C-alpha positions in Angstrom: 138.7 65.8 50.4 142.5 65.9 50.9 143.8 67.0 54.0 147.5 67.6 52.7 149.0 70.7 51.0 148.7 70.4 47.4 151.7 71.7 44.8 151.3 73.8 41.8 153.6 73.3 38.6 156.0 76.0 37.5 157.2 76.5 34.1 160.7 75.5 35.4 159.6 72.0 35.5 159.5 72.2 39.5 156.6 72.6 41.5 155.7 74.7 44.6 153.7 73.7 47.6 150.5 75.8 47.7 150.9 77.0 51.3 154.1 78.1 52.8 155.3 79.9 55.9 156.4 83.5 55.5 159.4 84.8 57.8 159.1 88.6 57.1 159.7 90.7 60.3 160.6 87.6 62.3 163.9 87.7 64.4 166.4 85.2 63.7 165.5 83.4 67.0 162.0 83.3 66.2 162.4 82.4 62.6 164.6 79.2 63.4 162.1 78.1 66.1 159.0 78.8 63.8 160.6 77.1 60.6 161.6 74.1 62.5 158.1 73.8 64.0 156.4 74.4 60.9 158.4 71.7 59.1 158.6 69.0 61.8 155.2 69.5 63.6 152.8 71.4 61.2 153.8 69.7 57.9 154.9 72.6 55.8 157.3 71.9 53.0 157.6 75.6 51.7 159.6 78.4 53.2 159.5 82.0 51.9 162.5 84.3 52.8 164.4 87.2 51.6 168.0 88.7 51.9 166.4 91.9 53.3 164.6 89.8 56.0 167.9 89.5 57.7 167.1 85.9 58.8 168.3 83.8 55.9 171.0 81.9 58.3 168.1 81.1 60.5 166.2 79.8 57.9 169.0 77.7 56.7 169.8 76.2 60.2 166.1 75.3 60.7 165.8 73.6 57.5 168.9 71.7 58.0 168.1 70.8 61.7 164.6 69.4 60.7 163.8 65.8 60.2 162.8 66.2 56.5 165.5 66.2 53.8 166.5 69.3 52.2 165.3 68.2 48.7 161.7 67.9 50.1 161.5 71.5 51.4 160.8 74.3 48.8 163.0 77.4 49.7 162.5 80.8 48.3 164.8 83.9 48.7 165.0 87.3 47.1 167.3 89.7 45.5 167.3 93.0 47.3 166.8 96.5 45.6 170.5 97.5 46.1 171.8 94.4 44.3 170.3 95.0 40.8 172.7 94.8 37.9 174.5 91.9 36.5 177.6 91.6 38.8 175.7 92.6 42.1 172.9 90.0 41.3 175.3 87.2 40.6 177.2 88.2 43.9 173.9 88.4 45.9 172.9 84.9 45.0 176.3 83.6 46.2 176.0 85.4 49.4 172.5 84.3 49.9 173.5 80.7 49.5 176.2 81.1 51.9 174.0 82.5 54.5 171.5 79.7 54.2 174.1 76.9 54.0 172.7 75.7 50.8 174.0 74.6 47.3 170.9 76.0 45.7 167.4 77.6 46.4 164.2 76.2 44.9 163.1 79.8 43.8 165.0 83.1 43.6 163.0 86.4 43.0 163.7 89.9 42.2 162.1 91.4 45.3 161.0 94.8 43.4 161.3 96.0 40.1 162.2 99.5 40.9 161.9 102.4 38.2 164.9 101.6 35.9 163.9 99.3 32.9 167.2 98.8 31.4 168.7 97.8 34.9 165.7 95.5 35.5 166.4 94.0 32.1 170.2 93.4 33.0 169.2 92.0 36.3 166.8 89.4 34.7 169.3 88.3 32.2 171.7 87.7 35.5 168.7 85.9 37.0 168.8 83.5 33.8 172.5 82.8 34.2 171.7 81.9 37.9 169.0 79.4 36.6 171.5 77.9 34.1 174.0 77.4 36.8 171.8 75.3 39.0 172.2 77.9 42.0 168.2 78.4 41.7 165.9 75.7 40.5 163.3 78.3 39.3 163.5 82.1 38.9 160.8 84.8 39.2 159.7 88.1 40.5 157.8 89.9 43.2 155.7 93.1 43.0 155.9 93.3 39.3 153.1 94.9 37.3 152.5 94.5 33.5 155.0 96.8 32.4 157.6 95.2 34.4 156.9 91.8 33.2 156.9 93.3 29.6 160.5 94.6 30.2 161.7 91.1 31.4 159.9 89.1 28.7 161.3 91.5 25.9 164.9 91.3 27.3 165.2 87.5 28.3 164.3 84.0 27.0 163.0 82.5 30.2 159.5 83.4 31.5 159.3 84.0 35.2 157.9 81.0 37.0 156.1 83.2 39.6 155.1 86.5 40.5 154.6 87.2 44.1 152.4 90.1 44.8 150.3 91.9 47.7 146.9 90.1 47.5 144.0 89.6 49.8 140.3 90.1 49.9 140.6 93.8 49.8 143.2 93.7 46.9 142.3 90.7 44.7 144.4 92.0 41.8 142.3 90.3 39.1 143.7 92.0 36.0 147.5 91.3 37.1 146.7 87.6 37.9 145.2 87.5 34.4 148.3 89.0 32.9 150.5 86.3 34.9 148.1 83.6 33.8 148.6 84.6 30.1 152.2 83.8 30.3 152.1 80.7 32.6 153.3 82.7 35.6 152.0 81.4 38.8 150.5 84.1 41.2 151.7 84.0 44.9 150.0 86.1 47.4 151.9 88.2 50.1 149.9 89.7 53.1 147.3 87.3 52.3 145.5 88.1 55.5 145.4 91.8 54.9 148.7 92.6 56.5 148.4 95.3 59.3 144.9 95.9 58.3 143.6 93.3 60.7 140.0 94.7 59.9 140.1 92.1 56.9 139.6 89.2 59.4 137.0 91.1 61.4 134.9 91.7 58.2 131.3 90.6 59.1 131.2 88.7 55.7 134.4 86.6 56.4 133.5 85.9 60.0 130.2 84.4 59.0 131.7 82.4 56.3 134.3 81.0 59.0 131.6 80.3 61.4 129.5 78.5 58.8 132.4 76.1 57.9 133.6 75.6 61.6 137.0 77.6 60.9 138.7 80.8 61.9 138.4 83.9 59.6 142.2 83.5 58.8 141.5 79.6 57.6 138.6 81.1 55.5 140.7 83.6 53.8 143.6 81.2 53.2 141.0 78.8 51.8 139.8 81.5 49.5 143.4 82.1 48.1 143.8 78.2 47.5 140.4 78.1 45.4 141.6 81.0 43.3 144.6 78.9 42.2 147.0 81.1 44.3 150.1 80.2 46.2 149.9 81.7 49.8 152.4 82.4 52.5 150.9 83.4 55.7 153.5 84.7 58.2 153.5 83.8 62.0 156.1 82.8 64.6 153.1 81.5 66.9 152.9 77.6 66.9 149.1 77.7 67.1 148.6 79.9 64.2 151.3 78.2 62.1 149.3 74.9 62.6 145.9 76.8 62.1 147.1 78.3 58.7 147.9 75.0 57.1 144.7 73.3 58.4 142.6 74.3 55.3 142.4 71.3 53.2 139.3 69.8 54.8 136.7 72.0 53.6 135.6 73.9 50.6 134.1 77.4 50.1 130.7 77.4 48.0 129.5 79.5 45.3 127.8 81.9 47.8 131.0 82.3 49.7 133.1 83.1 46.7 130.6 85.7 45.6 130.8 87.3 49.2 134.7 87.3 49.0 134.6 88.9 45.6 132.3 91.8 46.9 135.0 92.7 49.3 137.6 93.9 46.5 138.2 97.7 47.3 141.7 97.9 45.8 143.1 98.8 49.2 146.8 98.3 49.6 148.7 97.7 53.0 152.0 98.0 51.4 153.9 100.2 48.8 152.8 100.4 45.2 155.5 98.9 43.0 155.0 101.7 40.4 156.6 104.2 43.1 159.1 102.1 44.9 162.8 103.3 44.4 
């Protein structure tokens, strides 16, 4: 069995490493240190950021200072809610690139759909302009439900490459994953370990599965995401956990393990519901 991260193809013609490092809520100082360690020491080739995280500069500095060429590192950033609309979207992309110090990002996402279908459609058309300009090598969405995807697919000519959604053992999002897959959209999991609800990692079933494989509960959960065909971006600024979270390619969950995970789905969110975010 391979011990190295695998990649999943995107409709854009590029591919995304299946495990990435998230930098939400990390200070610029912690971000730069964690990203540099993740790339140079732990073997990550995928960093997931956003304008609203207020650490794009640190991500760019760490990537440039690493020993790995920029073109070998997959970097995502996201359009914030106040930047919807054609003009603001185009300007926000340029501002993110300036903060990162890059000529392009590998993936640019609409962070939230909000509740204005007309503005969402206009924003998506601007995202298509960004893709055509080469400033992003793929475009996609985050936190988009079926109706939001319908708005985008009706307005534009390009299918989102990826939909990043809250997804963990307590919120498995099977129906939305099927919608994504029906359009060729890759599903990416944010809050993959349950977010602030640490009880996910303390669940008796997960602890038992982890012990069975000689792994930690977090590693068992990340492996579950991988075997669902998901892209996963656990966040940490601690070097030991950064290394632990990518050390998940030397074991495989069996049918009994997967059945135990399936039974944990309760529809419980740790973050906002996209249908009510303004």
